[in-house]
C-alpha positions as CSV (number, residue, x, y, z in Angstrom):
1,M,86.6,96.9,108.1
2,I,89.8,98.9,107.9
3,T,92.7,97.8,105.8
4,I,96.3,98.4,107.0
5,T,99.5,97.5,105.1
6,F,102.6,96.8,107.0
7,I,105.9,96.9,105.2
8,L,108.2,94.4,106.9
9,A,112.0,94.7,107.3
10,D,112.6,92.3,104.4
11,G,110.4,94.5,102.1
12,E,107.4,92.1,102.1
13,K,104.0,93.8,102.5
14,Q,101.4,92.3,104.8
15,T,97.9,93.7,104.5
16,V,95.5,93.0,107.3
17,K,91.9,93.9,108.2
18,A,91.2,95.7,111.4
19,V,88.4,97.1,113.5
20,P,88.5,100.6,114.9
21,N,89.3,101.5,118.5
22,H,92.2,99.1,118.8
23,S,95.8,100.3,118.9
24,L,97.9,99.7,115.9
25,M,100.2,97.6,118.1
26,E,97.3,95.4,119.1
27,I,96.3,94.9,115.5
28,A,99.9,94.0,114.5
29,L,100.1,91.5,117.4
30,Q,96.7,89.9,116.5
31,N,98.0,89.4,112.9
32,D,101.5,88.2,113.8
33,I,103.3,91.1,112.2
34,K,107.0,90.3,112.4
35,G,108.9,93.3,113.9
36,I,106.2,94.5,116.4
37,D,106.7,92.9,119.8
38,G,104.8,95.1,122.2
39,A,106.8,93.8,125.1
40,C,105.3,96.3,127.6
41,G,101.8,95.6,126.5
42,G,101.2,99.1,125.2
43,C,102.0,101.1,128.3
44,M,104.8,103.1,126.6
45,A,107.5,101.6,128.7
46,C,109.5,100.2,125.8
47,A,109.9,100.9,122.1
48,T,109.4,97.4,120.7
49,C,106.4,98.6,118.7
50,H,108.3,101.4,116.9
51,C,107.2,102.0,113.3
52,Y,107.2,104.6,110.6
53,I,104.0,106.2,109.3
54,A,103.8,106.8,105.6
55,P,103.8,110.6,104.8
56,Q,100.3,110.7,103.4
57,W,99.0,109.2,106.7
58,Q,101.0,111.3,109.3
59,D,98.4,114.0,109.7
60,I,95.6,111.5,110.1
61,T,97.5,109.5,112.7
62,Q,98.0,112.6,114.7
63,T,94.3,113.4,115.2
64,D,91.6,112.0,117.5
65,D,93.8,111.8,120.7
66,N,96.6,110.2,118.7
67,E,99.0,113.1,118.9
68,K,102.6,112.3,119.6
69,T,103.1,113.3,123.3
70,D,106.3,114.4,124.9
71,E,106.4,111.0,126.7
72,E,106.2,109.2,123.4
73,A,108.9,111.4,121.9
74,D,111.1,110.7,124.9
75,M,110.7,106.9,124.4
76,L,111.4,107.3,120.7
77,D,114.8,108.9,121.6
78,V,116.1,105.4,122.4
79,V,115.1,103.7,119.2
80,F,117.6,102.8,116.4
81,D,117.0,105.0,113.3
82,E,114.5,107.4,114.7
83,R,112.9,109.5,112.0
84,A,110.3,112.3,111.8
85,S,107.8,109.6,110.8
86,S,108.6,107.4,113.9
87,R,105.8,106.5,116.2
88,L,105.0,103.9,118.8
89,S,102.2,101.8,117.4
90,C,100.8,101.4,120.9
91,Q,100.0,105.1,120.9
92,I,97.9,105.1,117.7
93,K,94.2,104.2,118.1
94,V,92.9,103.1,114.7
95,T,89.9,105.0,113.5
96,E,87.6,104.6,110.5
97,D,89.5,107.3,108.5
98,M,92.7,105.2,108.6
99,D,91.4,102.8,106.0
100,G,94.4,102.1,103.7
101,L,97.0,103.1,106.3
102,I,100.6,102.2,105.4
103,V,103.1,101.5,108.1
104,A,106.8,100.5,107.7
105,L,108.8,98.6,110.3
106,P,112.3,99.4,111.3
107,G,114.7,98.0,108.7
108,A,112.3,98.4,105.8
109,K,113.6,100.5,102.9
110,C,110.7,102.8,102.8
111,G,112.3,106.3,102.5
112,Y,110.2,107.9,105.2
């Protein structure tokens, strides 16, 4: 099992277990992570799954067909407080090498 820690807007940390080959958004929804809505179901038609990837995980979340596409970058242009670490969690397929992944949600005081 893969462990993923979500830093919520209120600063609380919620650590969940995940299996590979699911999107980060799906994992968040399965574990009732507050702040990830996935309104479009993961088809990149909204930005309700916006998150920030911790610096030490950015390279890993950009591999294995998880690269940030131009379409994802365009969708991120509409989010509040877009940062270099911004991603749509529906576009990140969780892999075995993401064990320990740290993800912050909009509003969290994470510094990245």
